[in-house]
Structure formats: structure tokens, C-alpha cells
N, C-alpha and C positions, 0 to 999 in steps of 0.2 A: 553760742545762744549767749548770756549771759540770765544776768538770776533774773534781771525784772522781766528779759524775756518771755524769760520762759513763764510766769508768776503768771503777765497776760495774757497768752495765748491758752493753760494751763483756768485760768480762770474763764478765759472765750467758749473751749471745746465743752468744762463743762456747763456751761449755760445749754450750750448747743444737746448734748447727752442726760441732762434732762427734764431739755421742752422733750423734745421725740420723747423720752424715755414716760413723761405724763399722758401723753398726748392722749396715751391709750392704742392708737396705731400700728401694725407691723412697721421692725424701723425701715424696709426697704423702702413700704409705702411715706413716707412722716419725713425721706429723701428727697420723695420726688414731689411731691406734694411744695417741699421749705427744697425744694432745689440745689441740695449738695448732696454732690458726690458720693456713692454711697461707698468704695472705694475711702473714698475721706473722712467718714462718718461712721467709719470703721475700728479708721486707724489713733483720730479721737477716741474714740469709747476705752482702744486698749491701755492709749498715756493715762488716759483718767484710771484708768481703775490699777497700771500699775507705780502710778503716784497712790492713791488711795493707798493701794495694799503694803504702800515703803513706809506712810504716814502712822500708819494700823503697826507693823511690826516693830519701828519705834517707839511703839506706846507700849506696846503691849510685846513682853518675853518670850520666844519661845523658847521654854526650858517646858520639859515634858519631870513631871515627879508624879512618884509612883503611893498610894495611900496603903498597905496591907490593913485586910479587913477578915474579925473573924469569920468561920463557915457558923453559920446555923447552925447550931447541937436540932439531931433528929432522928434519934433515940425508938427504933422503928420494933423495940423487943416491947414497950409498953402499947396491952392490951389493953382498951377499955371497953367493958360489955355498952354496948348501945342498951338508949335509955326506950327506942320500940324501934319492933318492926313491921315493916308492913308485907306482905306477896305478894304485889299485884300479875298474875299468869304468871308465867315462863321466871319471877325477877322477884328476887328477893334485900331490899330497902332496910338497914340495919342506918339507926338515926341516935341521935344523943339533941340530946336536951338546946347543947348551944346554938342547932343549928338553924337559921334567920328563915325567917317566915316566906323571905322572897327568892334563895336555895330551895327550901323544899318545893316550894310552887312549879320553879321551874322544874328542879327532879321530874315530878307527877306532871307533868306538862311535859318532858322526853318521854318517860317511862311512854303514855297514853299512847304518844304518837308511835311508839319503838312495836302497837299491840298490833 
């Protein structure tokens, strides 16, 4: 098949596949309503997808690159004293002044539901 024939067929198939996709109908229903053979439609769809994949593959190189990232330093040996200690039932909650209001509210809700 020459290049012009291939491009014309591909353009026709692309239009049909887009119409089906934009219809909102299941593909088989759309095919029945538009008198398109199911097998033929799925063949066209596969060919359109293959062509698009080849175009994208030619544009975007398929090279994998890795970047080394430094792991965050976690010094568990540092102990800070809590600014507040709340005893609620069997639970003890040690809190620093840096806690957000939202987190404190969430913790209190969790503790109240756990009792």
C-alpha cells in the first residue's frame, strides 16, 4: 500500500474511531447504530492506536534515566520534651507547640471515639 493510500485510510479510520468515542455509547452499540462491522471497527481502532504509538515513540525517546536522591536524615536520637501532656482515659497524648489545630482536633476525635 502506498503512503497516500495509507494516510487516507488512517484518516478515515481515525474519524470513525473518534466519532464512536465521542458518542458516549458502548462501542458495539455505536457500531450497530452506524452499520459498522464490530470486527472491522476494532481492527481500525487497533491500527489507529498503533500509528499513534509509533508517532509518539518517534517524538519521545524511550530512554530511562535515574537521578540519585539523598535520603532525608532522620535523627531518632533527638528527644524533645512535650509542651503539653493530655491524659484522656487510658491514653496519654504528648504535644508540642508546633502541632496544627486541625491535627489536634483530629487526634481528640480519634481518642474520643476510641473510648
